[in-house]
C-alpha positions as CSV (number, residue, x, y, z in Angstrom):
1,X,-17.7,25.1,-49.8
2,X,-16.0,24.4,-46.5
3,X,-18.7,25.9,-44.4
4,X,-21.3,23.7,-46.1
5,X,-19.3,20.7,-45.1
6,X,-19.5,20.8,-41.4
7,X,-22.2,18.8,-39.5
8,X,-21.9,20.1,-35.9
9,X,-20.3,22.6,-33.8
10,X,-17.2,20.5,-33.2
11,X,-16.5,20.3,-37.0
12,X,-17.1,24.0,-37.3
13,X,-14.5,24.7,-34.4
14,X,-11.8,22.4,-36.2
15,X,-12.4,24.3,-39.0
16,X,-11.9,27.7,-37.5
17,X,-8.8,26.3,-35.6
18,X,-7.0,25.4,-38.9
19,X,-7.9,28.6,-40.7
20,X,-7.3,31.5,-38.1
21,X,-4.3,32.5,-36.2
22,X,-4.2,31.1,-32.4
23,X,-5.0,34.3,-30.8
24,X,-7.8,35.1,-32.8
25,X,-9.2,31.7,-32.7
26,X,-9.2,31.5,-28.9
27,X,-10.9,34.9,-28.8
28,X,-13.9,33.8,-30.8
29,X,-14.2,30.3,-28.8
30,X,-14.1,32.4,-25.6
31,X,-16.8,34.8,-26.8
32,X,-18.8,31.8,-28.2
33,X,-18.5,30.3,-24.8
34,X,-19.5,33.4,-22.9
35,X,-22.5,33.9,-24.9
36,X,-23.7,30.3,-24.5
37,X,-23.1,30.6,-20.6
38,X,-24.7,34.0,-20.1
39,X,-27.9,33.0,-21.9
40,X,-28.3,30.0,-19.3
41,X,-27.5,32.3,-16.3
42,X,-29.8,35.1,-17.6
43,X,-32.6,32.2,-17.8
44,X,-31.9,31.6,-14.1
45,X,-32.1,35.3,-13.4
46,X,-35.7,35.1,-14.8
47,X,-36.4,32.2,-12.4
48,X,-34.9,34.2,-9.7
49,X,-37.3,37.3,-10.5
50,X,-40.2,35.0,-10.8
51,X,-39.3,33.7,-7.2
52,X,-39.1,37.4,-6.0
53,X,-42.3,38.4,-7.4
54,X,-44.3,35.0,-6.2
55,X,-43.0,35.5,-2.8
56,X,-43.2,39.2,-2.4
57,X,-39.5,39.5,-1.8
58,X,-37.5,42.7,-2.1
59,X,-34.0,42.4,-3.5
60,X,-31.6,45.2,-3.7
61,X,-28.3,44.9,-5.3
62,X,-25.8,47.8,-5.4
63,X,-22.8,48.0,-7.9
64,X,-19.9,50.0,-6.8
65,X,-16.3,50.3,-8.3
66,X,-13.8,52.9,-9.8
67,X,-14.8,54.6,-12.8
68,X,-14.8,52.5,-16.0
69,X,-14.7,49.1,-13.8
70,X,-17.8,48.0,-16.0
71,X,-20.7,48.4,-13.6
72,X,-23.0,49.6,-16.2
73,X,-22.4,47.0,-18.6
74,X,-22.8,44.1,-16.1
75,X,-26.1,45.7,-14.9
76,X,-27.2,45.6,-18.5
77,X,-26.6,41.9,-18.7
78,X,-28.5,41.3,-15.4
79,X,-31.6,43.3,-16.6
80,X,-31.5,42.4,-20.3
81,X,-34.3,39.7,-20.0
82,X,-35.9,40.6,-16.9
83,X,-39.6,41.9,-16.7
84,X,-39.4,45.8,-16.3
85,X,-42.4,45.8,-14.5
86,X,-40.7,44.2,-11.6
87,X,-37.2,45.5,-11.9
88,X,-35.5,48.9,-11.9
89,X,-32.2,50.4,-12.4
90,X,-31.3,53.4,-10.2
91,X,-28.5,55.7,-11.0
92,X,-29.1,58.9,-9.1
93,X,-27.6,62.3,-10.3
94,X,-26.1,64.9,-8.1
95,X,-28.6,65.6,-5.2
96,X,-30.7,68.6,-5.5
97,X,-30.5,71.6,-3.1
98,X,-33.6,70.2,-1.3
99,X,-31.9,66.6,-1.2
100,X,-28.6,68.2,0.2
101,X,-30.7,69.4,3.2
102,X,-32.2,66.0,3.8
103,X,-31.0,62.9,5.7
104,X,-28.2,61.7,3.4
105,X,-29.8,58.2,3.1
106,X,-33.4,59.7,2.5
107,X,-33.3,59.6,-1.2
108,X,-32.0,56.1,-1.5
109,X,-34.6,55.0,0.7
110,X,-37.3,56.2,-1.8
111,X,-35.7,54.0,-4.4
112,X,-35.7,50.7,-2.4
113,X,-37.7,47.8,-3.8
114,X,-41.3,47.3,-3.3
115,X,-42.7,43.8,-2.6
116,X,-41.9,41.4,-5.5
117,X,-39.3,43.8,-7.0
118,X,-35.6,43.8,-7.8
119,X,-33.8,47.1,-7.8
120,X,-30.3,47.4,-9.2
121,X,-28.3,50.6,-8.0
122,X,-25.5,51.7,-10.3
123,X,-23.7,53.4,-7.6
124,X,-25.3,53.9,-4.2
125,X,-24.9,55.6,-0.7
126,X,-21.4,54.4,-1.0
127,X,-20.6,57.5,-3.1
128,X,-20.0,59.2,0.4
129,X,-17.6,56.7,1.3
130,X,-15.2,57.2,-1.7
131,X,-15.9,59.4,-4.5
132,X,-17.2,62.4,-2.3
133,X,-14.4,62.6,0.1
134,X,-11.9,62.1,-2.6
135,X,-13.3,64.7,-4.7
136,X,-14.0,67.2,-2.1
137,X,-17.7,66.8,-2.5
138,X,-18.3,66.5,1.2
139,X,-16.9,67.7,4.3
140,X,-14.8,65.5,6.8
141,X,-17.8,65.8,9.3
142,X,-20.3,64.5,6.6
143,X,-17.9,61.6,5.7
144,X,-17.4,60.8,9.5
145,X,-21.2,60.8,10.0
146,X,-21.9,58.5,7.1
147,X,-19.2,56.0,8.1
148,X,-20.7,56.0,11.7
149,X,-24.2,55.3,10.4
150,X,-24.0,53.2,7.2
151,X,-24.0,49.8,9.0
152,X,-26.9,50.9,11.0
153,X,-28.6,52.0,8.0
154,X,-28.1,48.7,6.2
155,X,-29.2,46.6,9.3
156,X,-32.5,48.7,9.4
157,X,-33.2,47.9,5.8
158,X,-32.3,44.3,6.0
159,X,-34.3,43.8,9.2
160,X,-37.2,45.1,7.6
161,X,-37.1,42.3,4.9
162,X,-34.9,43.8,2.0
163,X,-32.3,41.4,0.6
164,X,-29.1,43.5,0.2
165,X,-26.3,42.3,-2.1
166,X,-23.0,44.5,-2.1
167,X,-21.0,44.1,-5.4
168,X,-17.7,46.0,-5.7
169,X,-15.9,45.7,-9.3
170,X,-12.3,45.8,-8.8
171,X,-10.2,47.1,-11.7
172,X,-6.3,47.8,-12.2
173,X,-4.9,51.2,-12.8
174,X,-3.7,50.2,-16.2
175,X,-7.1,48.8,-17.4
176,X,-8.9,51.9,-16.2
177,X,-6.4,54.0,-18.3
178,X,-7.0,51.8,-21.2
179,X,-10.8,52.0,-21.1
180,X,-10.7,55.7,-20.5
181,X,-8.9,56.1,-23.6
182,X,-11.4,53.8,-25.5
183,X,-14.4,55.9,-24.1
184,X,-12.7,59.3,-25.1
185,X,-12.1,58.1,-28.6
186,X,-15.6,56.4,-29.2
187,X,-18.2,58.6,-30.8
188,X,-21.0,56.7,-28.9
189,X,-19.4,56.7,-25.6
190,X,-17.3,59.9,-25.2
191,X,-20.3,61.5,-23.4
192,X,-19.6,59.1,-20.3
193,X,-16.2,60.6,-19.8
194,X,-16.5,63.4,-16.9
195,X,-14.4,65.6,-14.9
196,X,-14.5,63.1,-12.0
197,X,-13.2,60.5,-14.7
198,X,-10.3,62.9,-15.7
199,X,-8.8,63.0,-12.2
200,X,-9.2,59.3,-11.4
201,X,-5.7,58.2,-12.5
202,X,-4.1,61.1,-10.8
203,X,-6.0,60.5,-7.5
204,X,-5.5,56.7,-7.6
205,X,-4.0,56.2,-4.3
206,X,-6.4,58.3,-2.5
207,X,-9.0,56.3,-3.8
208,X,-7.4,53.2,-2.7
209,X,-7.0,54.5,0.9
210,X,-10.8,55.5,1.3
211,X,-11.6,52.1,-0.5
212,X,-9.7,50.3,2.2
213,X,-11.4,52.2,4.7
214,X,-14.7,51.4,3.4
215,X,-14.3,47.6,3.3
216,X,-12.8,47.5,6.8
217,X,-15.7,49.4,8.1
218,X,-18.7,48.2,6.2
219,X,-17.7,44.5,5.2
220,X,-20.0,43.1,8.0
221,X,-21.4,39.5,8.7
222,X,-25.0,41.0,7.8
223,X,-23.9,42.9,4.5
224,X,-20.6,41.7,3.2
225,X,-19.0,42.9,0.0
226,X,-18.7,40.6,-2.9
227,X,-15.6,41.8,-4.9
228,X,-15.5,41.1,-8.5
229,X,-12.3,41.1,-10.5
230,X,-13.3,43.4,-13.6
231,X,-10.3,43.6,-15.8
232,X,-12.1,41.2,-18.1
233,X,-15.4,42.4,-18.6
234,X,-16.9,38.9,-19.7
235,X,-15.7,37.1,-16.7
236,X,-16.7,39.9,-14.4
237,X,-20.4,39.7,-15.8
238,X,-20.5,35.9,-15.6
239,X,-19.1,35.7,-12.1
240,X,-21.3,38.7,-10.7
241,X,-24.4,36.9,-11.9
242,X,-23.3,33.6,-10.5
243,X,-22.8,35.3,-7.2
244,X,-26.3,36.7,-7.0
245,X,-27.7,33.3,-8.0
246,X,-25.7,31.5,-5.1
247,X,-26.9,34.3,-2.7
248,X,-30.7,33.9,-3.4
249,X,-32.6,30.7,-2.4
250,X,-34.5,30.8,-5.3
251,X,-36.6,27.9,-7.0
252,X,-35.5,26.0,-10.0
253,X,-32.0,26.3,-10.4
254,X,-30.8,24.8,-13.6
255,X,-26.9,25.5,-13.1
256,X,-24.2,24.7,-10.6
257,X,-22.7,28.4,-10.0
258,X,-19.9,27.7,-7.5
259,X,-17.0,28.0,-9.8
260,X,-15.6,31.2,-11.0
261,X,-15.1,31.7,-14.8
262,X,-12.1,33.2,-16.4
263,X,-12.5,34.3,-20.1
């Protein structure tokens, strides 16, 4: 009977506020605000994609961060309403024996965007900057060669017309541990937990050391890092989308994207 009496959103919100505990009410309102905002932002992403296609631009967006930082979930919200003919998600597996004998960047070059296309990398060539040396998957020589070449590689692709955006999702040790527990206890997500994930907490400081080295070397004027605070997934997704919209001069902007959001 009470639900039948409300006439607009404000009436409904006031009803919820009276009926629900404060913490639960605030959680529902935050989720509602998030849903409303992300739909508007995703609409702008469609406008951005149309601009990329119309102008034969090539947009490459890479997502880096510790395990369980929320990179995959953020990418899902980016591509949810995009035309799949002109957008791709790239998540490369372990290199084959053939690929191990090639120039390190070669397999990533093959996945670069074509004219009119957006490509999202769920992890990228920066595996060699952090994960591989921490886990012993590459030699010290391989690491040093990568670090001496990566800026030049990015300069080459940018100077050849590719728009490159680099996102790093930053998550706290406590949040990572909590998310690992959730993943391991989920029937739908437990497959995501890998041997590398199992060592992430013990190797936290080592990861941090290599992360700092990466930022110091590769946060350049032509290809800077955009650091996203990722302890709150909804805020991270919103702020990441806002950053890409702010960095691309596409047509028909419908929102002002400058302020960061905290849900």
